[in-house]
C-alpha angles and dihedrals in degrees: 000000000000123000115257090244091057090049091051092049091050090049093049093049092052095056117113117261122291097250091046090054091048092053090046089056090054091053091047089052092047089051090048088054093051100043119099096186109092095218095048093046090053094045091055092047094046091047088052091051090052093050091047089051089059090049093047091050089053098046123357094184098076109106095201090062091054090049093048093049087057090052093048093051089052091049091061120096110263094025114242095225095174093056093043090051090049093054095042091049089052090049089048091050092050091046091051091052091049091048091052092050092048092049093051091055101045092104088068093050103112096153097044092242094123090047091054091047091051090053091051093049091049092052090050090050089053089050094051091044088056090051090052092048093247104139123172089220092039104198095129121160097209118102090228097024094230118136125215119237 
């Protein structure tokens, strides 16, 4: 009989690739958003959370995974707003750090690549701010301001 640690290592090494799992989560979240049946909707969201947990365990520095975890918790019925907010706030913090790093190196940007990256990061920050209910023209109609995915 193998030790539990060896079985877990074997299971982890047999998982599909990182990008495949990330795309699978997006499909699961899309399914959750389209399902009307409570049980199926929750199964899709919970499966997404499990897959995202494996991605997070593998690499907790991928902003998209933090963002998608927030979306997955909001897709649950009832939505877990506290968890969603936690993951979105972490994604926001990471994006802000990346933005600062890009801004500090713009002087060396001869080919415009960093400028394009900065624009992409700024649009991602706007998206996360919307999820968190932080609108520049804050006239939201939600009681907590948080948007679903």
